[in-house]
N, C-alpha and C positions, 0 to 999 in steps of 0.2 A: 809694026808687029802687033802690036797690044790692040791698039783700037780697032787694027782689022778682024781679029777675031771676033774682038765684042762685037761689032757691029757684022757677022756672020752670025754670031751666035743668034743676038737679037733677033735677024732677019728669017734665023732657020725655021722651017716647019718640023723638026723635030723634036723640037723644044717641049719638057712632059706638059703637059696641062690638068691643072687638080680636076676631079670630076666635080659636075653640076655642083651638087648639094653637098659639097665639101667648101667648092667656093661661098655658095651661096650662104653657108653658118657661117664663115668668116665674115663675110658682109655684115651679117645681124648681131653678129655679138663686139663687132665693132659700138656697139650701143649700149650703154649701160644697163636703160630702159627695155631691154628687148625681154618679153611674154616667154618664159619658161615653156608652157604648155605650145607655143608657137613653134618653138625649136624642137620640143619634143614630137609633132607631129609629124614634123616636117623630117626625124631623121628615123621616123619608124615609115615613113612610106618605101625607106630603099628598107624592106625586110631584114635580105641579109646582113646588111651594115648593121643593123639593129640586133641580131641576135648575136653578131661578134664580140659586139659593147657589151650585152649584158655575160654571156658567156663570160667575157675578161675580170670584168665590174664584180662578177660572182665567184671569182678565185681567191686564192690565198694571198695572192699578190695585193691586192686590195685589201681585203680582213673583214669585210662586211661582218656585222653582227647576225645581219638579218636577209637570209636570200632575195632579192632584189628582180622582180619580175618584169618593170617596164621600165621604158625610156625616161616617163613624168617621175616616175618613184628615184631613178639613180638620181636625176639634176635636184630632186627632193631632198634625197640625202646626201651627197658628195659636191651640189655645188656645181654651176657651169663650166669650170674650166677643166675637170678632169673628162668630165665627158666629151669636152670640144677635142682636149687632147687626143682621147681615142677616137674619132672620127677622122681627125686630119692625120694621125698617127696610120689607120685601116688607109685612108686613100693615099699617102704618100705610099705605102707597099703598093700596092694595086696601081697608080701611075709610074713609079720605077720598072717594078717587075722585075723580068732576066731575059734580056736580051736572046736569042734563038740562037745568034752566032756570035765567033768572035770571041776573045779573049780578055773577057775581064770579068775576074773574079768575085760574081756577087755574096758567093758562101763569108768571104773575108770582108765581102762590102757590108753586108749586113749583121756579122757577129761585131764589127766595130760602129756600125749606129746603133745597136739595141741593148750589146754590152755599157759603152756611156749610154746612152739617154737612162738605163735602170740606175746606173752608178751615178750619174748627177742629180737624178732625184732623189736617190738615197744621203747625196751630200745634201741636197736643199733641205731636205726632212728633218736631218740632224741638226743644221742649224736652225730649224723651223724658220725658214722661210717662207716668204706668199706664193712664190714664185715655183713650188717644186713642179707642179706640169708642164711649165714651159720652159725649165730645164731640163725635163724626158722630153718634149718637142723638140730643144736644141740639139739634145746628144743625134738624134733621129733622123735629124735636117740637115746635119753641119757637112756631110762629103758628098750631099745632092749635085754638085759642080760636075764631080767628076762624072756621074752620070752623063751628063750635057756635053762636057768635051769628049767622052768616048762617042757619045752618038756624031756629035759633030765632026771628030776629028779622026775617028776610025783606028786604021792603022798606025797612025802617028801618035795619036795619042796610048796604043797598045805598045808600041815601043819604049814609051817612058815607062807605063808601067812597071815592061819586063828589066830594062833597064835600073828600076829602082828595087828589086829585088825584094818588093813585099814590107819594103822599109817607109813606111808616111815622110818621115822628116827628110829622106833620099828624093821621094815623087814629088813633094813641094819645092826644091829646091831644083830640079827638073823643072817641073813648071816653069818657074821664074827666069829661068836661065834661056830655056830656047821658047816659050811662048811669050814672056815677057807679060804674063799674067796667071795666074791659079784657082784654083779649085774653088778655095772661099769666096775670091772676090766673084766669081762665075755665081757662086749658090747663092752669097746675097741679092744677085741681078735676077734669079729666077724666083726667090722668095719674096723678093719687090714687087716682081711683074704678075706673081699669084696673091699678090696685095694681103698678106701677113703682116699681122702687127712688128709694129719698128723692133720691138725689143726680140724676135726671133731676127729677122733679119741680118739685126747688127751680132747676134750670139754665131749666125752663120758665119759673119764676116771677116770676125775676129777670134773665135773659135781657134786660129791656128797661132794667135799671138796676144793671149789674154791679158798680158799685163797692161795692152795699148789701148782698151776697151775703155771707152767714153762712162763716167763716173756712175750712171744711171743705171746701167748694166753692167757694169761690173762684177757682180756679184753672180749675177747668171752665168755668164761667159767664163769666171773663173770654176764654177760648181762643172761648165760641161769641160772644162780641160781636165779638172782634178778625176771626171767619168774615164777618158783618155787615158789616164797613166793608170785607173782601175784596169780598162782594157787589157792597156798592154803587160802589168803585172800579172793578168790572167793569161795572158795568151803567148808572151815573148819567150823565145827558148831558152834563156837564161833571164827572170824577175826579177834579181837585186838589184840592177842599175833602175829599172821602175819601180821598185818598191820603195827604194830610197829615195828619190825624187817625190813620190807621191807622199811618203811621211813628211817627209820637209814640206811640200808645198801647203799641204792640207795643214800644219802648226803653221806654216805663217800668214797663209791669206783666211784662214778660215779656224784658227786656235781649234784643231781635232788633233786630238792624240791620236798615236800611231794606236790604241786599244781602240777607239774608235772606227778607226779605219779599218782594221782588221774585223769588225763586227758588220761593217759597211761592206767587206769583199766576200763575208759568207752569204749576207741577204743577196749581192748581185748575181751569185753562182746559184744561188738556190733559183732567183727570178728566172733568170732568162733563158733556160728551157722550156718551162712553164708560158711564158710569154711568147715566145717564139712559135710554140704550137700553135697558139691562139693569133700569132700573123701567119702562121702558115709558112716561114721563114726557114731554110736552110742554111744555121750557124757552123754547122763541124764542132770539132771539139774545143775542151780548153780544161784550166786543169782549176784545180778544186782550192781553197784557200788553206786547206795546209799543206797541200803540195808545194804551192809555193815558198809561204815559209820556209820547209824545209829544204829546198831548194836552195834558199837563199842562206841559208845557214851554212849549209856545206859548200855554197863557194866559198865564202866568210872564213869557214876554219879551214879549208885547202889554202887559202894566203895565210892563216897566223902558222900554221904550219911549214910552211916554205919559206918566211920571214919577208916575205913581202908586203908588211904593215901599212906601208906608206901607202901602198896602192886602193886600199879602201878606207882610208883614215880621211874626215873632214880635219882639216887643217886648222883654220882660219881662226876660232877663237883661243885654240888650243896654242896655238905659234904667239897670240899677244901677251897671253896671258904665264906662256911656262918658256922661259928662254932655250935652259939645256934639260927638257926633262930626259929622267932616266928611265929604262922602259922595260918592263917586267920580257925576257927570255925565251918563255913559251909563249904568250898571247901576245907582246907588242903595246901591249896596254901600258902606260904611265904608271910608274911606281909611286910609293909611298912620298917622298918627296917633292913630286911633281905635283899629287894632291893637295901636299900640306902651301907649294907657291901658287898654285892655281883659287887656292881657298883665301890666302894673306891678298893676293892680289886684286880677287874681288868683293873682300869685304869691307872695304872703305867705302864704296859706294852706298853700298848695301847701310850701314853704319849711320851716314849720313843721312838716309832714308831718301835717297835719288833714286834707287831700284828696290831689290827685294834679293837674296840670296838663302836655295835651299841646298842640304846636300842629305845624300841617303848613302848607307850603308848598310854591306850582306852580309852575312854571314852563312854559310852553306854551311849546316850540320847534315852528321851520319858520315864524314868524308871517311873518316877510318873505316868504318865498317863496310861504306863502299869497294876501297882497297881490297881488303880482308873477301869480299864474295866473287867479287869483278876482277881484280886485280888495279895494278898500276898504271895499265894503260887506260880503264873509265874513268880512272879519277883526272889523267890528264885531257880527258874526252869532253869533261863535264867541266872544266876550268876554260878551255878553249870557247865551247859551245856559252858560258856564262858571258864570256866577254863579248861574244857574236851578237848577244841576247840584248845585251846592256845597252851594247849599243845602237842598235836598229831601233828600241824603245827609248832611248835619251838623246844622243846626238841631232834627232832633228828637232828636241827641245833645247839644243845650246847646251848639252849636257858635256861632261868630259868624263870618261871612264878610266878607272885607274884601279890597278890590284895591288892591297893594301900589305896582305901578307898569303901566304897559300891558300887560305881557305875566306880573307876576307876582301870583300870592294867596295869601293866607292866612288860616288859620283856627286861632282861640281855642278850647281845649275844656277849658274848668274841669270838674274830675270826671270826665274822659274816661282810662280806659287807654290803654295805646299801642297795643296790641295792634288796639284797635277804631276807633282812628284809621287805623291805616294800613290794615286791612283795607278801610275804606269812601275812603280815597285812593288805593289799585289799582282800584276800582269806580268810580269817577271817570277815572281814566286810562285804561281799558280803553272806560267809555261814553260820554266826549267823541267822540273820532274817530269814531266809528261815527254819533252824532247832528250830527256836523258835515256829513259828505257826504249826509247826507238835506237840510239848510238850504242848502245849495250847491245844489244838484240833482243830485246824484250817488247812487248804490245803492253805491259803492264807496270804504272809507276809504282806499283803495289811492292815490286820484285825488286827493289833496289832501296838505301835506307836513305837518298841524300833528301834533303830538306832546305828550305830560304827562310831564314828570319831576316828580315829588315827594320832600319829605324828610318825616320826622316826627320829634320830639324831644318828651322828655316830664320832667318832673320828679315823679319816683316812688322808692319805696322804693331801687331799685337805682342812681338817680341822684344821689338830693339831696346828698351827698358832693361830685359832680362838679361839676354845676348849681345853684348858689344865688342867681341873679337872672335877669329878664329878660330882661336882655341875653345873659346867657349861653346864654338858650332859646333867643333869636332866633338867635345863635353856632352853636349847636348842629344846628337846622334847617337853617341855610344849608348847615353844613358836609355834612350828609345830602343834600340835593338834588345839591351838588356832586359827591358821588357817585357819585348816578342819571345826573346827564350826562356824567361821566367813563367810565361802562360803557356810551355807547352812546346812553342815554336812555331815554325810554319806557320808565321804572322807576320804582318807590317803593323806597326806602333808609330805613331807622332807624338815629339816632342810636346807637351803642353806647356809653357809657359806659367799661366796662373795654377797650376797645380805643382810645379814647384816651388813657385814665391809662397 
């Protein structure tokens, strides 16, 4: 079946073909010594394409300081890759188009492609990768095999689309089971036929299984895979699963923190509508970043209230370090004894210099005033929400979240640098009061008194001579949180061994 389908596709007259100008530019740009003036002249021969490129380059998405009036100027300011990326992007949109009949959902197709492309580029830029424009094209090209399969198989493929219920993973499984091939393989075949660079062909081939990508393109493919999770987080009915996967994989693959991913989500949401207009694409609606985070928090808070803590708790490291942890009845978080057990279990490796160990402690200031003004239910909401947000921020980093006292929380972070712990702690400090305002029915955080003070300490190369036990690490974190409160609260302080000495 597989060989028959691929043979039919290869011989099919319905395969999309790149416009001549795009094909020529692909050919010329394989030469590292290509003359930019020759490329500019070729692009400007197609006045409609040149106008689209200039309009896009002058948009806020690219953020040029001065208006660019010509393709020559664009190439001089930005280099070859961004301009080539736009040429291929516009050509791809024109090539794929939208069929006049059939049940193929082009709005969803382009929504996934564009959101992934923008997300992949943003991830690459955050990591300062040189292939940000290739990441954009990889996202835009990733599902072109779906269009090929639809054109070739018509009703057969539409049946698979209908049975998948719009779930991309389900479609992939149906393709493999019933066609013995899948759209990633078909798309790679097409992009190879278009003579696109090898890294783009491999990006299309491996975008569904990024960990299998060859080493030379692994980062590029993982940028696209994270772009897919960004799309899922922006569009899924329940974004909490996609968000947790996005945070975890961004941390594991790219060492990007949840704070950095949240910033990327904002940029993708802001950019997609603008680029959709320039590319003349209908991509429908999607959530804002704040709506995603709020919905994920609500889902997790419902789990907490119902006692279904295990349904969303990442167990791995927690199970290894704490054989029989006590749990807080309100939030399901590990209690003070579990916190101490985790700290003591992780401490020897850090003290021996085999790894590092950070701990963050948080004090909710103003709890009595919150209860006085808004009632005890508001305090319960704040505590449950605090644990939800701490888990979202710290569990992807390998953290163990604990409730140590009614208004005090701790996070044990084996293998995490002190700086990363402090950044995430500050994110929590800023985020929780804003969220509480919504939970208690206010749109302004100033109308409630709850604020966060935080202290961070670590056993690392800088502090190992000063801190050599779990008790000393806890004392250092307590000293840092005391400094935060002494400065007026609503602050994060890190323990400085040199100052203590």
